[in-house]
C-alpha positions as CSV (number, residue, x, y, z in Angstrom):
1,X,12.4,-34.7,5.9
2,X,9.0,-35.6,4.7
3,X,7.4,-32.3,5.7
4,X,8.8,-30.2,2.9
5,X,7.9,-32.9,0.4
6,X,4.3,-32.8,1.6
7,X,4.3,-29.0,1.5
8,X,5.7,-29.0,-2.0
9,X,3.2,-31.5,-3.3
10,X,0.4,-29.6,-1.6
11,X,1.6,-26.4,-3.2
12,X,1.9,-28.1,-6.6
13,X,-1.6,-29.4,-6.3
14,X,-2.9,-26.0,-5.4
15,X,-1.2,-24.5,-8.5
16,X,-2.5,-27.2,-10.8
17,X,-6.1,-26.7,-9.3
18,X,-5.8,-22.9,-9.8
19,X,-4.7,-23.3,-13.4
20,X,-7.4,-25.8,-14.1
21,X,-10.0,-23.5,-12.7
22,X,-8.8,-20.6,-14.8
23,X,-8.6,-22.8,-17.9
24,X,-12.2,-23.9,-17.4
25,X,-13.4,-20.3,-17.2
26,X,-11.4,-19.4,-20.3
27,X,-12.8,-22.3,-22.2
28,X,-16.4,-21.5,-21.2
29,X,-15.9,-17.9,-22.3
30,X,-14.5,-19.0,-25.6
31,X,-17.3,-21.5,-26.2
32,X,-20.0,-18.9,-25.3
33,X,-18.4,-16.4,-27.7
34,X,-18.3,-18.9,-30.5
35,X,-21.9,-20.0,-29.8
36,X,-23.0,-16.3,-29.8
37,X,-21.1,-15.8,-33.0
38,X,-22.7,-18.8,-34.7
39,X,-26.2,-17.7,-33.6
40,X,-25.5,-14.2,-34.9
41,X,-24.3,-15.5,-38.2
42,X,-27.1,-17.9,-38.8
43,X,-30.0,-15.8,-37.5
44,X,-29.0,-12.3,-38.5
45,X,-27.6,-13.4,-41.8
46,X,-31.0,-14.8,-42.8
47,X,-32.7,-11.6,-41.7
48,X,-30.3,-9.2,-43.5
49,X,-30.3,-11.4,-46.7
50,X,-34.1,-11.1,-46.9
51,X,-34.1,-7.4,-46.3
52,X,-31.3,-6.8,-48.8
53,X,-33.2,-8.9,-51.4
54,X,-36.3,-6.8,-50.8
55,X,-34.5,-3.5,-51.2
56,X,-32.7,-4.6,-54.4
57,X,-36.1,-5.9,-55.8
58,X,-37.6,-2.4,-55.1
59,X,-34.6,-0.8,-56.8
60,X,-35.1,-3.1,-59.8
61,X,-38.6,-1.6,-60.2
62,X,-37.3,1.9,-60.7
63,X,-36.9,3.4,-64.1
64,X,-33.7,2.6,-66.0
65,X,-32.3,6.1,-65.6
66,X,-32.8,6.0,-61.8
67,X,-31.1,2.5,-61.7
68,X,-28.2,3.8,-63.6
69,X,-27.8,6.8,-61.3
70,X,-28.0,4.5,-58.2
71,X,-25.4,2.3,-59.9
72,X,-23.0,5.2,-60.4
73,X,-23.5,6.3,-56.8
74,X,-22.8,2.7,-55.6
75,X,-26.0,2.6,-53.5
76,X,-25.9,-1.2,-53.5
77,X,-22.5,-1.2,-51.8
78,X,-23.7,1.4,-49.3
79,X,-26.7,-0.8,-48.4
80,X,-24.4,-3.7,-47.8
81,X,-22.1,-1.6,-45.6
82,X,-25.2,-0.4,-43.6
83,X,-26.4,-3.9,-43.0
84,X,-22.9,-5.0,-41.9
85,X,-22.8,-2.1,-39.4
86,X,-26.2,-3.1,-38.1
87,X,-25.0,-6.7,-37.5
88,X,-21.9,-5.3,-35.7
89,X,-24.0,-3.0,-33.6
90,X,-26.2,-5.8,-32.5
91,X,-23.2,-8.0,-31.7
92,X,-21.4,-5.3,-29.7
93,X,-24.4,-4.1,-27.7
94,X,-25.5,-7.7,-27.2
95,X,-22.4,-8.4,-25.2
96,X,-22.0,-6.4,-21.9
97,X,-18.7,-7.1,-20.1
98,X,-18.7,-10.8,-21.1
99,X,-22.4,-11.3,-20.2
100,X,-25.0,-11.8,-22.9
101,X,-28.0,-9.6,-22.4
102,X,-31.3,-9.5,-24.1
103,X,-31.3,-7.6,-27.3
104,X,-34.2,-5.4,-28.4
105,X,-34.4,-3.5,-31.6
106,X,-36.5,-0.4,-30.9
107,X,-36.8,2.7,-32.9
108,X,-35.1,5.7,-31.4
């Protein structure tokens, strides 16, 4: 009975082709997510580092009493948390159902 063997091999080939197609899509999505993550880290990290340095330089120009007050209030930690939230907002809104869209930072 060669017909069931041909049918079984055709079915196995279809299953393997379907799995390969699905694997390719998963690999492409993972690679695009990793690439987007790398670009976010390198590009946005430079931007936020420069902005944080500028803010901390301006804080260093304040009188000593104001600096002490800001130190007690942990303003430096708050600034770092705000910049982290900004990066996450750009990341989340940059991805739309698995599709990368153009990001614009506009004042609201």
